N, C-alpha and C positions, 0 to 999 in steps of 0.2 A: 492550673499546671498540667497537669494531665492528658485536654484537649489539646494542649500546644505540642506536646509531646508526641501526640499521635499523628496531629496535623506535620509534622516536622517527619515523620517516619514515611509517612505516604509519599511527600514530596522526592525524599530521597530515593525509596522504591522506584518510584516513577522515572525521576532520574537515570538511576542505574539502569533498569530495564530499556530506558532510550537509547542511552550510551552501549549497553553490551550486545542486546536483541539484532539490530543492525549490523553491526562488525561481524555477528555471528552467523547470519544469513550472506554477509559478503564472502567470508572464509567458506563457506559452505556452497557457493556458488563457483567460487574459484576450483575446490576439489571435483563438484560434480561435472561441470563443463571439461576439466581435464581427463575425467576418467572418459566422458561420453563422445570425446572429439580426438581424444589422444594428445592433448596439449602436455606438452615436456616442461614447459618453464614454471608452472605455478606449482608443481610437485617437487620442486629441489632447493626453493629459497629457503635457507634456514637449517637443511639439513632434512631430519624424519618428516616424511611426506609433506615437504613444502610449508611447516608450521609459521614461517614466518610472512608469506607472502603479503599477508593484511599489511604487518608493519611495512614491509619494505615499499608498500604503494605508499603508506603514509609519509613515509619518510622522503619518497618522491615527490610528492605534491606539496610539502613543506619547503621544498628546494627550488621550487618552480618560481618563477619572475611573475608577479602580480602585475597584471597589464590592465591599463583604463585605456579605450579606444578612444583616440579625440574627438571623434562624432557622438560619442554615446552621453546619454542622461547620465551624468555621472550619479544624483540621489538614488534614483530608479536603478542603475545598474548595481550600485551595493547595496540595496535593499533586497533586491530579486533573491539571491536566495538563503536570506531569511525568511522570507515569507514562503520559500519553497520547503524550508524546513520545521522550522517553530509549530505551524499548525498541526504537524504528526505528531509532536509532544504533546501538546494541548488534548488532542482525541486519545493518545493513549492511557491516560488521567483515567477516562471512563470505561476501560476496557476490564470487566472481572476476568480473573485468575482462579478465583475459588470464593465461596461464601463468604461475605466480611473484606474480601482480600480484592478490594478496588479504590483507585485515587480519588476518585471524587464519585460518589451514589447521587446521583440525582432523578427525579421521575421522569425526565424528557432526555435521559442519557442518549438514546437514539437518532434524535434528531439533533442534537451537538454535534455527535462524531459525524453524522452525514454532512452537515452545515460547514464544519470546518475542514473535511477531506475535500472539499469544494474550494474553499479557500488556498488550499496549499498548492492547486495546478496552477495558481495564478501567478506564482512565482515564474513559472517559465514563460508566460508570455509577458509578463513584465520584463524578465531578460531578455527577450527576443525583440522588443520595442525598444527598449533602451541602448539596446549595442550599437545602434547607428549600421547596422548591417545588412543585405537585403534578404541574404540566407538566412540570417537568427530571425528577420521581423516574417519572412515565410514559415519558418518554425513556429515562432510563436501564434501564428495564424492557423494555422494546421490543430494545435493543442486547444486553441479556443473552440474551432470546429468539433474535435474530438469531445471535448470538454460536452459540450451542448447534447449533443448524440448520445451517448453513454450514462449522462448523470439520468436522465429518464429511467432507462429501466434498471440501476441500479439502486433507483427510491423505491420504486415499484416494489420492487420484490423484496427490500426492506419493511416497508409497509404491511408488505403482506404477512412475513412473520409477526409484526409488531399485533395485526389483525388477529393471527391465530391466538396470541400468548394472551391478548388481552389488557397489553401496557407498552409504554415506551420506552421502560425501566433494562437496561441491559441486565440487570443480576435477574429482575424479573422474567425477563425471555428465558433464561436459564432454567431457571425453577419451573416454567410450567411447560418446556421443554419434554418430548415426550420420544422414544425410538422409531414411533410409527409416522415420526415427521419426516423422517429419512427419504420416506415413499410420497405423500404428495405434496412435498415441499423441495422433493428433489430437483424438480423443474426449476423454480425460483431460485435453490442454490448455484445451479449452473449458470442462470442468466447474472445472478449477482457476481461470480468469479469473473467470469469471462469481462463483464462489464468494468468490474474493479480495474483489473489487467489493463484494459485501455485505458482507464482513466489514470493509470502509473505511466503510460506508454513504454510498456513491458512489450517486449518482443513477442507473440506475429505483432503487436500495435504500435510500433516504435518509427511510424511514418513521418511524425514530426522532429524526430532526429535522425532521419535516413542518412547515413552519412556518403553513402553513393551519389545522391541527388543534390542534398543542401549541405552538405561536411559534417555539423553535428547540430543543427538547428538551434534553436534558441541559444544554444550554450555554445557557439562557435568561438566567442570573442571573452570565453571565458578561461582562466589559468589559475594555477596552484590551488590553492585553497579552498577561493571563492567556487571553484566548479567541484573540487570535494566535497562542499556542500551540498550541491546538489545531488551528488554520487549517494551521499549519506541521505537526503531527502529519500532517493529513489528506492534504498534500502530500507528507511522507517515506513515507507508505505506498503512496503513488502509486508512486512511485520504486523503491520493495523490491519491490512485484507484480510490477510490469513487469520490473525486473531479476531477479527470481527466475523469474518464465513465461519469460524470454529463456535462462536458463541451462538451466532442466532440459527446456524443448520444443523453443527454437529455435536447439540449439546454441551459445548463448553466444559464445565470440571465432573460433567455424568461419565463414567466410563465401566468397564466391569465390576471393579473393586471399587467405590464410595466411601472414600475414608478422608485423614487426614490430609491425604496427596492428592485432593482433587485440581491443586495447581498445577501438577506434573500431568494431569491429561489435556490439560487444554494447552500447556506449553509445546507437550507431543504431539499433538493436532496442528497446532501453528506451523509448527517445525515441519511436519508430514506435506502441509499446504506448501509452505515454499517450497521444499523440495520440489513438487509438479510446477513452480512458477518457473524454476529454472529449466526443468525438462521439457517445457513451455517452450522457453529460448531457444536450444537445442533443437528441437525437432521440428518445429514450423518455421517456414519462410518467412517474411516480411509481406505484408499486403498491401495492397495498393490503397492509394486513398478513396476510391472509389468503391472499391471492394469495404472498405472501413464503413462509409458510410451506409452501403447498403446492410452491412451484416447487421448495424443497430436498429435502424428505422424498417427493414422489411421481416426482422426474426426477431431481435431480441427485445424490442418494445413489446410486438404483439403478443409472445411467450409471455413476458412479465405480466400484459393484461390477462392472459391466460390463468395465471397462476393468481391473479389476486380475482379473479371469480371464483376459481376454485376454491379459495382459501374463504372466500365469503359465503358460500354454497355450504362447505363443512362447517364453517364456524355460527351459522344460523340454524344448522340441522339438531 
């Protein structure tokens, strides 16, 4: 009975985090962009500092008509938002907040998270192909090309951390982490974070959804709650990427004062990285498709290999 209750508490905790943290990131994005770009609208909805902007967005999406294109592959079109969203829920269950505070603790947790994150990107490809729209199909193909380019440096830098820690367990990696990793794993951290942004198609890596060229890419034909699911998947991906970066490269629950509030350090690091993601959206223009591919293959992949080689030398020394 105790074991069943523990499993239920872990499931409820993961679901609560999955439902609340992406909404928190979405609300933060509204406020940060409003201040950085002088946007008036998000600062007024609901009165005090626009606290109800996210509620207004949710009501707006719920009221919109659910349109199904005549030429769409109906089954795949309907399934695509779930394929984009659910993998992030699964992956979040493996990310530890504090010692013993993790949904699922397995020895190969890092491999599971990396594999599941790759599946989530396929939702955009499915939606683009199934929409029966040439613009959506082009956005889906760009998504596939971007995934192929940036998955390699993403996995290589994660493998570098696993090699340094001597384990594929995410709690084990945090336990093995030392502050001096910030120096000799810093290059890998930068590559990992940039490649993760590209996989999530976040600006400046949002060429697959370039509204000035292909309307809104793979999501062009989606409306109402189905479109909202894609947005929620984007914010859930931000939470997962930032939490994973905090766990692998920033020490997770380690902080200046390590006590029972270790989970708070993990959340603070995750939130700080999420603000950085939003700042990058505001500060940098969209990269062209050739620039995206050049950055991946000519810069990030070689740098990831350099980090992997450095880790091998240090680990064997």
